[in-house]
C-alpha positions in Angstrom: -24.1 18.4 70.3 -24.6 17.2 73.9 -21.9 17.3 76.5 -22.6 14.4 78.8 -19.6 14.6 81.1 -16.4 16.5 81.7 -13.8 15.1 84.1 -10.2 15.5 85.2 -8.5 12.1 85.4 -5.9 10.8 87.8 -3.1 11.4 85.2 -4.2 15.0 85.0 -5.7 14.4 81.5 -9.1 15.8 80.8 -11.9 13.7 79.4 -15.0 15.0 77.7 -18.0 12.8 76.7 -20.0 14.1 73.8 -23.0 13.0 71.7 -22.9 14.4 68.1 -26.4 15.1 66.8 -25.8 16.3 63.2 -23.2 16.6 60.4 -22.1 20.0 61.7 -21.1 18.3 65.0 -19.0 15.7 63.1 -17.2 18.6 61.3 -16.3 20.2 64.7 -15.2 16.8 66.1 -13.0 16.3 63.0 -11.3 19.6 64.0 -11.2 18.7 67.7 -9.7 15.2 67.6 -6.0 15.1 66.9 -3.2 12.5 66.6 -2.2 11.5 70.1 -5.6 12.0 71.7 -7.5 9.0 73.2 -11.0 8.2 71.9 -13.3 5.8 73.6 -16.6 4.6 72.1 -18.8 1.6 71.7 -18.8 -0.2 68.4 -19.8 -3.6 66.9 -17.3 -6.2 65.8 -17.7 -9.5 64.0 -15.9 -12.2 66.0 -15.6 -16.0 65.8 -17.3 -17.8 68.6 -16.4 -21.3 69.6 -13.4 -23.3 71.1 -10.0 -23.2 69.5 -10.5 -26.5 67.7 -13.7 -25.2 66.0 -12.0 -21.9 65.1 -9.0 -23.9 63.6 -11.2 -26.1 61.6 -13.3 -23.2 60.4 -16.4 -24.5 62.1 -16.9 -21.5 64.4 -19.7 -19.1 63.9 -19.3 -15.4 63.2 -21.2 -13.3 65.7 -21.6 -9.5 66.0 -20.9 -8.2 69.5 -20.7 -4.8 71.1 -17.2 -3.9 72.3 -15.8 -0.8 74.0 -12.8 0.5 72.1 -10.2 2.8 73.6 -7.9 4.0 70.9 -4.8 6.1 70.8 -5.6 8.2 67.7 -3.2 8.0 64.7 -5.5 9.3 62.0 -9.0 10.8 61.5 -10.9 10.5 58.3 -14.0 12.6 57.6 -16.2 12.5 54.5 -18.7 15.4 54.8 -20.9 14.2 51.9 -21.4 10.7 53.4 -21.8 11.9 57.1 -19.0 9.5 58.0 -16.2 10.0 60.4 -13.6 7.3 61.2 -10.9 7.2 63.8 -7.9 5.0 63.3 -5.6 4.0 66.2 -4.0 1.5 68.5 -6.1 -0.2 71.2 -5.2 0.8 74.8 -7.6 -1.6 76.5 -7.1 -5.4 76.7 -10.3 -7.3 76.0 -11.2 -10.9 75.0 -11.7 -10.0 71.4 -9.6 -6.8 71.2 -5.9 -7.5 72.0 -3.8 -4.7 73.5 -2.0 -2.6 70.9 -4.0 -4.0 68.0 -5.0 -1.5 65.3 -8.6 -0.6 64.7 -10.8 1.7 62.7 -14.0 2.9 64.4 -16.9 5.1 63.1 -18.1 8.0 65.2 -21.9 7.8 64.8 -24.6 10.4 65.2 -26.5 10.1 68.5 -23.8 7.8 70.0 -21.5 8.7 72.9 -17.8 9.3 72.2 -15.2 10.3 74.9 -12.2 12.3 74.0 -9.2 12.4 76.3 -6.5 15.1 75.9 -3.4 15.9 77.9 -3.9 19.5 77.0 -7.1 21.4 75.9 -5.6 24.5 74.3 -7.5 27.7 73.5 -8.4 26.5 70.0 -9.8 23.2 71.4 -11.9 25.1 74.0 -13.3 27.5 71.4 -14.4 24.5 69.3 -15.9 22.8 72.3 -17.8 26.0 73.2 -19.1 26.3 69.6 -20.1 22.7 69.6 -22.5 23.2 72.4 -24.0 26.5 71.2 -26.4 26.7 68.3 -25.8 30.5 68.2 -22.0 29.9 67.7 -22.4 27.0 65.3 -24.8 28.8 63.0 -23.3 31.1 60.4 -26.6 32.3 58.9 -29.3 34.3 60.6 -32.7 34.7 59.0 -35.9 36.7 59.3 -38.8 35.3 57.3 -42.0 37.3 57.6 -45.2 38.6 56.2 -47.7 41.1 57.5 -48.3 40.4 61.2 -45.9 37.5 61.8 -42.1 37.1 61.7 -39.7 34.3 62.5 -36.1 34.9 63.5 -34.0 31.8 63.0 -30.4 30.5 63.2 -29.5 28.3 60.2 -26.7 25.6 60.1 -25.9 23.2 57.3 -28.3 20.7 58.8 -31.0 22.5 60.7 -33.0 25.6 61.2 -33.7 26.7 64.8 -36.4 29.2 65.6 -35.0 31.8 68.0 -38.0 34.1 68.2 -41.5 34.5 66.8 -43.1 38.0 66.6 -46.8 38.5 66.1 -48.7 41.7 65.6 -52.3 42.3 64.8 -52.4 44.3 61.5 -55.8 46.0 60.6 -57.1 46.2 57.1 -57.3 49.4 55.2 -60.3 51.4 56.4 -62.5 53.3 54.0 -63.1 56.1 56.5 -59.5 56.5 57.9 -57.5 55.3 54.9 -54.3 53.6 55.8 -53.6 55.5 59.1 -54.2 52.5 61.4 -52.5 50.1 59.0 -49.4 52.3 58.7 -49.2 52.7 62.5 -49.5 49.0 63.1 -46.9 48.2 60.4 -44.5 50.8 61.8 -44.8 49.1 65.2 -44.4 45.6 63.6 -41.2 46.7 61.7 -39.8 48.1 65.0 -40.5 44.9 66.8 -38.6 42.9 64.1 -35.7 45.4 64.2 -35.4 45.1 68.0 -35.4 41.3 67.6 -32.6 41.5 65.1 -30.6 43.7 67.4 -31.2 41.4 70.3 -30.5 38.1 68.7 -28.1 38.5 65.8 -24.4 39.1 66.1 -23.5 40.7 62.7 -19.8 40.5 63.4 -19.9 36.7 63.7 -22.7 35.7 61.3 -21.7 35.2 57.7 -25.1 36.0 56.2 -28.4 37.5 57.4 -31.4 36.7 55.2 -34.4 39.0 55.1 -37.2 37.1 53.2 -40.9 38.0 52.6 -43.6 38.1 50.0 -43.7 41.3 48.0 -41.5 44.3 49.0 -41.7 43.9 52.8 -38.1 42.5 53.1 -36.7 45.5 51.1 -38.6 47.9 53.3 -37.4 46.2 56.5 -33.8 46.4 55.2 -34.2 50.2 54.5 -35.7 50.8 58.0 -33.1 48.7 59.7 -30.3 50.8 58.2 -32.1 54.1 58.9 -32.7 53.0 62.5 -29.0 52.1 63.0 -27.8 55.3 61.5 -30.1 57.2 63.9 -28.9 55.2 66.9 -25.1 54.8 66.2 -24.1 58.0 67.9 -26.3 57.5 71.0 -24.9 56.4 74.4 -27.2 53.3 74.6 -26.0 49.7 74.6 -27.7 49.3 71.2 -25.5 51.9 69.6 -22.5 49.5 69.3 -24.7 46.8 67.9 -26.1 49.2 65.4 -22.6 50.2 64.3 -21.7 46.5 63.8 -24.9 46.2 61.6 -23.8 49.2 59.5 -20.2 47.8 59.2 -21.6 44.4 58.0 -24.6 45.5 56.0 -23.0 43.7 52.9 -23.8 40.5 54.7 -27.6 41.1 54.4 -29.3 39.2 51.7 -32.8 40.6 50.8 -34.8 38.0 48.9 -38.4 36.8 48.1 -40.4 34.1 49.7 -44.0 33.1 49.1 -44.9 33.0 52.8 -43.6 34.5 56.1 -43.6 31.1 57.8 -40.7 28.6 58.0 -41.5 26.9 54.7 -40.7 30.3 53.1 -37.2 30.1 54.5 -36.9 26.5 53.1 -37.9 27.9 49.7 -35.0 30.4 49.9 -32.5 27.9 51.0 -33.5 25.4 48.3 -33.5 28.0 45.5 -30.3 27.5 43.3 -30.0 31.3 42.7 -30.2 32.0 46.5 -27.7 29.2 47.2 -25.1 30.8 44.9 -25.7 34.2 46.6 -25.5 32.6 50.0 -22.3 30.8 49.1 -20.7 34.0 47.8 -21.8 36.0 50.8 -20.8 33.4 53.4 -17.2 33.5 52.3 -17.3 37.1 51.1 -15.2 38.6 54.0 -12.5 35.9 53.7 -12.5 36.1 49.9 -12.2 39.9 49.9 -9.3 39.8 52.4 -7.5 37.2 50.3 -8.2 39.3 47.1 -6.7 42.4 48.8 -3.7 40.4 49.8 -3.2 39.0 46.3 -3.5 42.4 44.7 -0.8 43.7 47.0 1.3 40.6 46.4 1.0 41.2 42.6 1.9 44.8 43.0 4.9 43.8 45.0 4.4 46.9 47.2 5.9 45.4 50.4 2.5 45.0 52.2 1.7 41.3 51.4 3.7 38.6 53.1 3.3 34.9 53.8 5.3 32.4 55.8 5.6 32.0 59.6 9.0 33.8 59.9 7.9 36.8 57.9 4.5 37.1 59.7 6.2 36.9 63.1 8.6 39.7 62.2 5.6 41.9 61.0 3.8 41.2 64.3 6.9 42.2 66.2 6.7 45.6 64.4 2.9 45.9 65.1 2.5 46.1 61.3 -0.2 43.5 60.6 -3.6 44.7 59.5 -5.1 41.3 58.4 -3.8 37.9 59.5 -5.0 34.9 57.5 -4.5 31.4 58.8 -5.5 28.0 57.4 -7.4 25.7 59.8 -5.0 22.9 58.7 -2.3 24.5 60.8 -4.4 24.0 63.9 -4.6 20.3 63.1 -0.8 19.8 63.0 0.4 16.5 64.4 3.1 18.4 66.2 1.7 20.0 69.4 4.3 22.7 69.4 3.4 23.7 65.9 -0.2 24.0 66.8 0.6 26.1 69.9 2.8 28.3 67.8 -0.1 29.2 65.5 -2.6 29.6 68.3 -0.3 32.0 70.0 0.3 33.8 66.7 -3.5 34.4 66.2 -4.1 35.4 69.8 -1.2 37.8 69.8 -2.5 39.3 66.5 -6.0 39.8 68.0 -4.5 41.5 71.1 -2.6 43.9 68.8 -5.8 44.9 67.0 -5.3 42.9 63.8 -8.3 41.3 62.0 -7.8 37.5 62.1 -9.4 35.2 59.5 -9.4 31.4 59.9 -9.8 29.9 56.5 -11.5 26.5 56.0 -9.3 24.1 54.0 -12.5 22.6 52.5 -13.2 25.8 50.6 -11.5 27.4 47.6 -10.1 30.4 49.5 -8.5 28.0 52.1 -7.0 25.9 49.3 -5.4 29.0 47.9 -4.1 30.0 51.3 -2.6 26.5 51.8 -0.6 27.0 48.6 1.0 30.1 50.3 2.2 28.1 53.4 -1.2 28.5 55.2 -0.4 31.8 56.9 -0.3 35.2 55.3 -0.8 38.8 56.3 -1.6 42.2 54.7 0.4 44.9 56.5 -0.6 48.4 57.6 2.4 49.9 55.7 5.1 48.5 53.3 8.1 46.7 54.8 10.2 45.6 51.8 12.8 43.4 53.5 10.9 41.0 55.8 12.4 38.0 54.1 16.0 39.1 54.7 17.9 36.7 57.0 18.7 38.0 60.5 22.1 36.2 60.2 25.0 38.3 59.0 
């Protein structure tokens, strides 16, 4: 995503002009554009050219022209599989072929500018905008694909792979006089270089999956050395110690797999393999799924730790009792601004109080299940059996 311009308008609204570059960008725009926003873009329209007499007699010619639409958004439609996003709304700009207050549907296209005007960019909007412009924040997969002497550290989104760092090291062959001494020394240094690259580039708390792929058993060896290194460093006073602790806390996100080569086509093999795709899918949503499973077990046990609904969750937060807060992204897309603010404030407050907050995508099974439970739920630190009691006497 490119951000072309950001400006504060005379009416104190803020306008941002963006250029979506891939389907991932369309998904973020779908979450960013809400009912009541203003969207401006160029689009083509078929119009009848000719005088009124020709138009009346049906002798006018249809001609495709470029028009600038400025729409007050009433609905947004996004079809991920077709890479199509449409905005429906009322025209705010009087033009020759676009009457004021007429209704239009316009497609937001890849590599074409679109301006979004909001009266208020809340924290959720600003987070999305920040993620739109950062490949590191958009990617939910990190990958290391390597073979002896060369390694590639990448970020992976649904649409692209971005090389973040390339590591090269001369690896000698086994020597008949000195055995594997020089080879082992060089490989030790090579592994250490990769581990330092992983520590420097990958945020294990944010990424959903970290792939380690190589020919043979190199990836398995790298995984074992990474864990050993992090265990050794976790209690030190260095900056890396916190990162190592996050790696150990999230080691279940690491997927060790095989590739025929250490170059980028090896990563393409992994991503295209049906077995790897299933593992990736399971791992990407593992944390959310596990949180929801823990919640559902507590709900089935009826032990007073699992609650859903805004009123109940708010009461639990007031008691500083929330361990996990789970919120559907649908609630952040509410047409009612006050409702959106309510859930944004709820999640921010939960984070400040030390609760773990999960935002569930409504396009995935776990998000669908959460939506069936009002879209907001929490697993508590301790049982509270009467959260659903009315405060009224």
